[in-house]
C-alpha positions, -999 to +999 in steps of 0.1 A: +522+140-256+525+105-249+556+088-237+574+067-257+565+031-265+602+017-253+608+008-220+639+000-205+663-016-174+691+010-173+680+023-135+685-016-127+715-019-148+733+011-134+725-004-096+740-036-106+771-021-122+785-009-089+757+020-089+768+042-117+758+070-117+740+086-143+770+107-154+794+083-152+769+063-178+763+095-201+802+097-201+810+061-213+782+064-241+791+101-252+757+122-239+749+143-214+736+132-181+704+149-187+698+129-217+703+096-202+679+111-170+652+113-202+659+081-216+658+061-183+630+076-174+611+069-210+608+105-220+630+100-247+639+072-274+674+067-278+689+063-310+700+029-323+736+039-320+730+055-282+713+020-277+737-004-282+763+022-269+743+014-236+738-023-242+777-025-245+784-006-216+763-030-194+777-058-215+743-075-224+720-076-252+704-045-262+670-070-258+679-072-223+681-033-216+650-021-244+615-033-246+588-028-271+556-019-249+528-027-274+497-005-272+465-019-263+443-019-294+415+000-297+375-008-294 
């Protein structure tokens, strides 16, 4: 299965926020640590609500956390 075409800056943002752990982020957004790890490693795309919760936790716009990675057109 291909990875979702969404990348993120969660790891960097956690580091910049007092080296927040995945568990601390999970507790703040109401998810499991495993789900946060999957999102962070681009194995899973979060729901829109979860994406907004993550952005709100870091105090940044959603576009500073998540990025659309468009596929190259096939020739």
